[in-house]
C-alpha positions as CSV (number, residue, x, y, z in Angstrom):
1,M,18.4,106.8,155.8
2,M,20.6,107.7,153.1
3,K,21.1,110.9,151.9
4,D,20.3,111.7,147.9
5,N,23.8,113.2,146.5
6,S,23.4,111.9,142.8
7,A,22.1,114.8,141.5
8,L,25.8,116.6,142.4
9,G,28.5,116.2,140.7
10,D,31.8,114.8,142.3
11,I,34.7,117.0,143.1
12,F,38.3,115.8,142.2
13,V,42.2,116.6,143.0
14,I,45.4,115.5,141.1
15,T,48.7,116.5,143.1
16,A,51.5,115.4,141.9
17,P,55.7,116.5,141.9
18,S,57.0,118.6,139.5
19,G,57.4,116.7,136.0
20,T,55.3,113.1,136.9
21,G,53.4,114.2,133.4
22,K,50.4,115.3,135.5
23,T,49.8,118.5,132.6
24,T,49.3,115.5,129.8
25,L,47.3,113.5,131.9
26,V,44.8,116.3,133.3
27,R,45.0,117.1,129.4
28,L,44.0,113.2,128.3
29,L,41.5,112.9,131.1
30,L,39.4,116.4,130.5
31,S,39.7,115.6,126.8
32,S,37.6,112.1,127.4
33,L,35.0,112.4,130.1
34,P,33.0,115.4,128.6
35,N,31.2,115.7,132.4
36,L,34.2,117.2,133.6
37,V,35.8,120.0,133.6
38,F,38.7,122.3,134.9
39,S,39.0,124.3,137.8
40,I,39.1,127.9,136.8
41,S,41.2,129.9,139.6
42,Y,41.4,132.9,140.9
43,T,44.2,135.5,140.7
44,T,45.1,138.3,140.7
45,R,48.2,138.8,138.2
46,S,47.1,140.3,134.4
47,P,46.0,138.6,131.8
48,R,48.1,137.3,129.0
49,P,47.7,137.6,125.6
50,N,44.5,135.6,124.4
51,E,43.8,134.2,128.2
52,V,40.1,135.3,129.0
53,H,38.2,136.2,132.3
54,G,36.3,132.7,133.8
55,K,38.2,130.2,130.8
56,D,42.2,130.6,132.1
57,Y,41.0,132.1,135.5
58,F,38.7,134.7,137.1
59,F,41.0,137.7,137.2
60,V,40.0,140.0,140.3
61,T,42.4,143.3,142.2
62,K,44.4,142.0,145.3
63,E,42.2,143.8,147.5
64,E,38.6,141.3,145.9
65,F,41.1,138.7,146.5
66,E,42.2,139.2,150.6
67,K,38.4,140.2,150.9
68,M,37.9,136.7,149.5
69,I,40.2,135.7,151.7
70,T,38.4,136.9,154.9
71,A,35.3,135.9,154.1
72,G,36.3,132.2,153.7
73,E,35.6,131.8,150.1
74,M,38.6,130.4,149.4
75,I,39.6,127.2,149.8
76,E,43.4,126.9,149.2
77,W,44.8,129.8,147.9
78,A,49.0,130.7,147.8
79,E,51.0,134.2,147.1
80,V,53.7,133.1,144.1
81,Y,56.1,136.0,142.8
82,G,53.8,138.9,144.5
83,N,50.4,137.8,142.5
84,Y,47.9,135.6,144.9
85,Y,46.1,132.4,143.1
86,G,43.6,130.7,144.5
87,T,40.0,128.1,144.9
88,S,37.0,129.6,145.1
89,A,34.2,127.1,147.5
90,R,31.6,128.1,145.8
91,F,32.6,128.3,142.3
92,L,32.8,124.4,142.9
93,Q,29.6,124.1,145.0
94,E,27.9,126.2,142.3
95,T,30.1,123.6,139.5
96,I,28.6,120.1,141.6
97,E,25.4,121.5,142.1
98,K,25.1,121.3,138.0
99,G,25.5,118.1,138.3
100,K,29.6,118.9,136.8
101,D,32.3,116.6,137.9
102,I,35.3,119.3,138.8
103,L,38.7,118.4,138.8
104,L,42.0,120.6,140.6
105,D,44.9,120.7,140.1
106,I,46.5,121.8,143.2
107,D,49.1,120.6,145.6
108,I,49.6,118.6,148.8
109,Q,48.2,121.2,151.2
110,G,45.6,122.5,148.7
111,A,44.4,119.2,148.5
112,K,43.6,118.8,152.4
113,Q,42.4,122.2,152.4
114,V,39.7,121.0,149.9
115,K,38.9,118.0,151.7
116,Q,38.5,119.5,155.3
117,R,35.2,121.5,153.6
118,F,34.2,118.9,150.6
119,P,34.7,116.0,152.9
120,Q,33.2,113.6,149.6
121,A,36.2,114.7,147.5
122,V,38.5,112.5,146.3
123,L,42.2,112.9,146.6
124,I,44.7,111.2,144.1
125,F,48.1,111.5,143.9
126,L,49.9,110.8,140.7
127,L,53.4,109.1,141.5
128,P,56.8,108.8,139.5
129,P,57.7,105.3,138.6
130,S,60.9,106.2,140.2
131,L,63.4,109.4,141.4
132,E,65.4,108.0,139.1
133,E,62.9,108.3,135.7
134,L,62.0,111.9,137.9
135,E,64.9,112.8,137.1
136,R,65.4,111.4,133.9
137,R,62.1,113.5,133.1
138,L,63.0,116.7,134.7
139,K,66.5,116.9,132.7
140,K,64.6,115.9,129.4
141,R,62.2,118.8,130.1
142,A,65.5,121.3,130.0
143,T,63.8,124.2,131.2
144,D,65.6,124.4,134.3
145,A,69.2,124.6,135.8
146,I,70.4,121.3,137.4
147,E,70.4,122.9,140.7
148,V,66.1,123.9,140.1
149,I,66.2,120.3,139.5
150,Q,68.0,119.2,142.6
151,K,65.5,121.5,144.5
152,R,62.4,119.8,143.0
153,L,63.6,116.0,143.5
154,A,64.3,117.2,147.0
155,E,60.7,118.4,147.3
156,A,58.9,114.9,145.2
157,R,60.7,113.6,148.3
158,T,58.8,115.1,150.6
159,E,55.8,115.0,148.6
160,I,56.0,111.5,147.7
161,A,55.9,111.0,151.5
162,A,52.6,112.4,151.9
163,A,50.8,110.4,149.4
164,K,49.3,107.7,151.7
165,E,47.1,110.5,152.9
166,F,45.4,110.6,149.7
167,D,42.3,107.9,148.7
168,Y,43.9,106.9,145.4
169,I,47.4,106.7,144.4
170,V,48.7,106.3,140.0
171,V,51.6,105.6,139.0
172,N,52.2,107.1,135.9
173,D,54.6,104.6,134.2
174,I,52.8,103.9,131.1
175,L,50.8,106.6,130.3
176,E,47.9,104.8,128.5
177,K,48.0,102.7,132.4
178,A,47.8,105.4,134.0
179,L,45.2,107.3,131.9
180,E,43.3,104.0,131.9
181,E,43.8,104.0,136.1
182,L,42.3,108.0,136.0
183,K,38.8,106.9,134.7
184,A,38.6,104.0,136.6
185,I,38.6,106.3,139.7
186,V,36.1,108.8,138.5
187,L,33.8,106.1,137.0
188,A,34.0,104.1,140.0
189,T,33.3,107.2,141.9
190,K,29.8,107.6,139.7
191,A,28.9,104.0,140.7
192,K,29.2,104.7,144.7
193,A,25.6,103.6,146.3
194,E,25.0,107.5,147.6
195,K,25.5,108.6,143.6
196,R,23.0,105.3,142.8
197,W,20.4,105.8,145.3
198,R,17.4,108.1,142.9
199,C,18.2,104.6,140.9
200,V,17.3,102.5,144.2
201,R,14.2,105.2,145.0
202,R,13.0,105.0,141.9
203,L,13.0,101.8,141.4
204,L,10.9,101.1,145.3
205,E,8.6,103.7,143.9
206,K,7.5,101.7,140.9
207,Q,7.3,98.2,142.6
208,S,5.5,99.6,144.8
209,E,2.9,100.7,142.1
210,F,2.4,97.1,141.7
211,P,1.6,95.0,145.0
212,P,2.1,91.6,144.9
213,R,-0.7,88.7,143.2
214,H,-1.5,86.7,145.7
215,G,-2.3,82.7,144.8
């Protein structure tokens, strides 16, 4: 018998090379799908002005974070400039058990780790239309030195090579088109047979109340 996962929310992971436009698309996707919430990461860094615990990040001590790692509570984590950042398996599980869909914005290794822990997670790779366009966008941001841009482009080639391991690839050439494709992926996931099995079962149960007529 098919397992009934219809009450659970879904997990979506978006990964992209720096400069692809992921932040803008994530913001637009969240604003257009009310049941989709953004995954809140844990971090050991101090809160910045106006950052709220439980909204922007879960702020914890280094000792607390390391205990979570040891206990296997972190699906994925990394140390960046002396601070830890990571995603809690419990947070994801509690969110989808409430029927909410959750969106993670993490790197390739993190995406793979989420997939190992939650095989039903949907991995989406956001692709730039070309490396030339990616370079143009990085330069247009005017936030990085040319050496940093060249490093990001080299990293992008490695990341793009791993895109085949994802469930979907969306090319961010035209923003509106990329957004529609992302929305279509989310909506199609909601229509999977296992997600609609409750509807099927309800129909079958209803049918049993009306025995077939003869003659």
